[in-house]
C-alpha positions, 0 to 999 in steps of 0.5 A: 429456475434458479433466482439470479444472484445479486452484485457486490460493489466495492465503491471507493468514496472520497478521502477527504474532499467530497467533490472526489466521488465519481458519478458512477459511484453515485449512481451505484450508492443510490440503486443499490439495495443495502450499503454495507459501510465501515462506520455508518455515522461517517458514511451518513455525512457522505450520503447526506450531503448527496441525498441518498438514502439507501438503507445503511448497515456496518461492516468493520473489523470487529463485525465482519466475521459475523456478518459476511454469512448474512450478506451473502444470503442476501446476494444470493437472493438477488439484493444488491449490495455495495461495500464502502470504507470510511475513505478511499478503496475498501479492503485498501488496509480497510475491512472487507477481505473476508466478503470479497473472497467468500462472494467469489468462491460462491460465484456471486458477482463482484464489480469494482467502482474505482476512486480515490486511493490515498497511497496513489494520491500521495505517490502522485505528487510525491516526486519519487520513482513510482513505475515500480512500488511496494504498498506496506499499509500500516507498520506493527504498532509495537517498536520492536516488531515495527524495527523488525519489519522495516529491517526485512524492507532495508534492501528494497530498491522499489518506492516504500509506501506506508500508512500511519496515524497521528499517534505513531507517526513520530515514533514510526519515523524515528525507527525508519531513520534508524533502521533506513539510515537518517540520509534516505529520501522521503516524503510525508503526506498528510490530510490529502485533499482536505484543507490542511493538507501537507506534502512534505520531502526531505531525508528521514532525518529533516522530516523527523526534526520538522514534525517534532518542531510542529505539534499541528503537522503531527496530527491527522492521517499520514501516507509516508512514502520512502525512496528505495534502496539504491540497486548494488552494481552486483545485483544487476547482473542479468541471468546469462552473466550469473550462470557464466560466473557461478560455472567459473566459480565451480573450477577457478578462483574469485579472481580468475573467475571474475577476470575471465568472465569480464572477457566473456561478458563485457562486465566490469571486473569489479562488478563481477569480483563483488558478486563472485564474493557473494556467491561464494560465501552463499 
């Protein structure tokens, strides 16, 4: 009879305030056979605070490829393992993806134990639209690559969420102001749930000026949220109107197509004319 496999728990931990951990997370961390942590020294402080003495091993970006097989073998032997990162939810801009994917491929049970995430925490308090958003994590470190990535996102209408470190925050804000425009609204959330938590909103130009003037605000861990680009009227046409306009353009001029499409659909002629120009250009 085959031995039942263990369970891999993906456990979210506090991003600052230790009281933010859930009772379920504490129960799981106390009962599993092993905890795989991004930084054992950092995680030991959390475990010690709650009197948890479960054996602790490392799993970080520099060793996870080598450690995965050993952890999978333990899971297949029936042991249960909890995966934690330094702060927040594992795999969200943190190590663990190779392990989770391999575990699922081998039929090992993977159980999420939800909790803190800096991105969601920042979104909830930012005052920017939250019904649709894009999580981008960390931008490329090099200026040229960073700005190229931002240019790809310049037309994105959903709220953009980035992580950033203290030694790149000024450069990243400067790049965002350059690519998105200085007037784009944004929010900087710094040191969330910690003693010096700061959540500041303004235009990208205002935020950059504020941070340049105060070296203290350049320290810590950051979530930067940028309001999405305003949707162009021509982008808002529904599929049926698009088909009508495209069909008319096959036989008529841009002006004639826009005029007739406006009569058929009730959509403003100006919007249809702008969209017709775009379609003709393609």
